N, C-alpha and C positions, 0 to 999 in steps of 0.2 A: 360311419369308414369302421370298416373290420378294425377289431381290434386286434388282429393277427399282423394287419398293412400299416399297424399305424407308426410312424416312424418314432426314433425312441430319442428324449433328450438328455444324457447323463448331466450331472452336478458334483466334480469335483471338487470337494470341500477339505480341507485340513482342520484341525481341530488340536488344538492345546490350553486347555483351562476355560472352555468354554461353557461352564455348567451354568444351566438357566436358559439358556438364548438357542440350544440345539436342536429342543419340538417344537419352540417358536418358528424358527429357520423352517422344519420340515412342513409345520402345519402351512405356513405361505405359499413354499412350492406346489404341496397337493391342493391347495383352494387355486391357486391361480391355472393348475391342468384341469382342476373340477369344473370350473367355471367359466375361462377364457380360453384356455387352448385344449378343448375336451378331444379335437381330431388328433393329438399327439400323446405319446405314453413318454412315461421318465423313471428314472431310477436315480440313487444317490447315492454316490460314492463319499462317507465319511473316514478319514484318514486322521486314527487318536495318534498324534504324536507324544506321547509320553505323556500325556495329561495327570496331574497331580491331585485334580479332585475330582467329581464324580460324571466326569464328563462323558468314560467308556457305560457307565449303568444307563445314563441318560440314553445313551445310543440305542442300547440292548433293549431298553421298555419300545425306543421307536420302531426299531427292526421285530420287537414280539407283534406290535400292530398293520405293518409293511412292510413283507418281503421283497417289495422294492429296493427297502436301503441296507445297503452293503457296510461291511464294517471293515478297515482295516486298522489292525492296532498293533504300532509299533514297538519292540522292545525298551525304546528309550528316546527323548528328545532327538530328533535326526536337523528339527527345522522347517520354518514353511513349504522352502520349495521343494524339498525331499515329500513332504507328506503331499502335497499337490502332485507330484509328478506318477509317485502311488497311485494315487486317484485316477488321474488319467488313464492308465497305462488296465489298471481293471473295467475301466470303463467301455462299455460296449455299444453305446448310445453313436444314430449318425452324426452327431454334432454334442461336442461339449462343454458345458458354461464350466468355467471357474467362477467362484466365489467364494467369499470369505464368511465366517459362522458367528461372526456378532452382529449380525442384522445392519450394519451400517449400510452395505449395497442395495438397493431397491430391487427386490425378487421381480417387483411387477413390470423392469425392463425387460424384463427377459422375452417378451411379449414383444416386443419391438425388434431383440435382437433376432428373435425365430425370423419373423419379416423379413429382414434386410435378407437374414441367411436365403431363406427361399428365391430372393429376389441374385441368387448368385453371389453375393458375399461368404468368401470362404474367412474369413477372421472378422469379428465385431466387436471391437474396444470400447468399453466405456469408461470414460476416462475423468478423474474428478474437476472439474471445472470451478469447485471452490470445497475447503478441507474445514472442520474443527479440529487443528491438530497446534501442535504447539509450535513456536518458532524454528526449534531444532529439530523438530521433525520435517517443518517445511523446508528449510532452508535443505538439510540433508538430498531431499527427496528433489529438489531443485537443480542440486549439483547432479544428480545421478541422472535423471533425464536427460540432463546438457550432456552429459559424456554421451549418454548411450546413443544421441542423437547425432554426434560427429561419427558414427561406427553404420548409419543405417542411413541408404541412400533418400530414403523419401523424409516429409516432413511430419513428426511425431508432437503429442499433447505434451505440452509440461507441465501438467499438473499432476500427472503420473495415473497409473492405472493399474487392481487385482483382478478388477469385475471383467471380465469377458467369455465371448464362446467362439469355437472351432471347430469348423467342417470338420469330419473322419479323417479327410486326406491330410489337413495338417495336424491333429493329433496326432496321428500313424506319423507323422515325420518328427515333428516335436519328442514323440518319444524313442524314437531311434539314435536320439542325441545321448552320449552315456557318459558325458565329462562330468568328473567328479564335484568338482568345485564351479557355479556356473550363473550366470544371470537371467533367469526367466523371460524377465522381460524382453532382453534384449535375444534372447533364441525365440522369441513367438514375432516381436517385429521381423527379424533376421529370416525366417522360411521363404519369404515371398507371395505367398499368397493375398488377394484380392483383401483390403482392409475397408471398414467403416466404422468412422470413429462417433459416438455419441456422448454428446457431454451431458453431464447428473453432478448435482450436490450431495456430498456425502453425509448421511444421514448420523444425526446424533446418537454415539451410543448409551443404549437406556438399561441392560446388563451388565455389571461385571465392569473391570477396568481391564484395559488392553494389556496384554500380557507381551506383547511386542516392544520391549523397552530396549534403553539405550544401547546396551550394550548387543542385543542381539542385530541392531540396529544396524550398529556398525562394524560389525561380524559379517555379516550379508553385503552390504555397503563394499566394503573391501575386496572381499570373493567376487563381486558382482565385476569391480572398476578391474580389478588386474585380471580377473579371467577374459575378460571381452577388450581389450585397450590396449595401446599403444604408447599412451600419451606418456605414463611414468618413465619410459625406458627411452625415449623422444625426448623428454625432457632431461633426462640423465645427459642427451647428447651435447644436449644445447648448452645446459648446464661447462659441462666439462670444457665445451670448445672457447665460453666465454672467459673463463679464469685461464684457458691457456693462452689465449689472446692478449689477455690482459696483463698477464704474466712476460709474456714477449715486449707488450708496449713499456712494459714496467724494466723487463732488462735492458733495454734498449736507452730508456734515459739515466737506467745505473753508468751504462756504459759511458756515455756522454760526460757523467755527472764527473766519473774516472777523469775521462781526457782532458776536465777542465782545471783537476785535482781538487774539484770537491765534493762528499757525499752528499746524498739525498735527504740523511738524517741522523740523530746522534742517539746512541744508547739503542736499550736493547727491546724498547717495549713494540715500536713497532711492527718487529721482526715477532713479536710474541703475537700479536694481533692479527697479523696475517695467516699464521699457525694456526691459530686457533680458529678462523673464520675457515680456512680451507681445510682444514681437519675436521671440523663439522659436518662439512659440505660432502665429504668424502665419506663421513660415516652415515649422513641420511641417502648417500647413493648406494653404499652397499648394505644397509638397512633394504633398499626397496628391491635390490638385486635378489636379496635373501627373501625376501617375500614371493619373488616369481620362482624360483629354487623350491620352496619350500612347497610351494603349489606343482610344480613339475613331479617332487620326489612323490606329495600327495595321490598325483594322478598314476604314476609308475607300479603304486601297490596295490593296484586295481580290487581297492577294499568296495563293496557295495556303498552304493547312497545310502542304505538304511535297512534294517533287520524287521523283518514283520515277527511278531508273534504268534500273531492268532488273525484269520480272516474268517469272515460273519456274512455269506452268503448261500450258504446253502438252504433247499427249501426246505 
């Protein structure tokens, strides 16, 4: 096939302290297209999300060897979602593969993903059939994707995913979403395009350690949960209703006890217990409402999701 007429597959890869694995990731992609996908061309958009190690220097060395590699360098760390979106917005390919830079997602599956894409599938999701993560990471992932399932009409894999291919129309639709606080998985699943699911076993990390710590996971989980879910607000309404109903029943009980000339209890201890319980519930409710108000405030400021220091894409 003529080089000019080849379809282009873009790779959107967020980078955060991935020194040592970036060259190997590039080599795996390059080898795949050189041997198995010779009828396609590719480009790679790495987004350096404020790495503190030598990730940017390694990316520059890769780009010196291959100008199909583009680099977006953030001014600081803005998070994995922002870095992924920045890469997809810079992409020019007919399809875009979102993949991590830690080599835990098997690049060879791209061949199968492209095959499904050529069969008119518009979003191909590789989901983790099994994963070598901590119990806490597995638990939070299970809770998050169970919550996402409540908000999409189709059945989705419970193992979670970060590795997927999107058709250009799907990518353009994804890039039209300008929410500041967002859940990327939900955004992808909610686009409505045709989907195909491919199971895989996530590979063991061979280089470095995961930079996606518990605090980052909790932040992204909270942002995604509140940005897409009505559950906390509905739960507040339900709890409020139950407390009110219980209060009415208890008031009726007190009234009849008063008519009989007796009191339901002696002393102030039960009153204090009730006050503390209801006061605690009210504080929790106010906290949840406060989280929503804070996110409304963040959206209203219209600040950018990320700030780019420099883009390396010129010939």
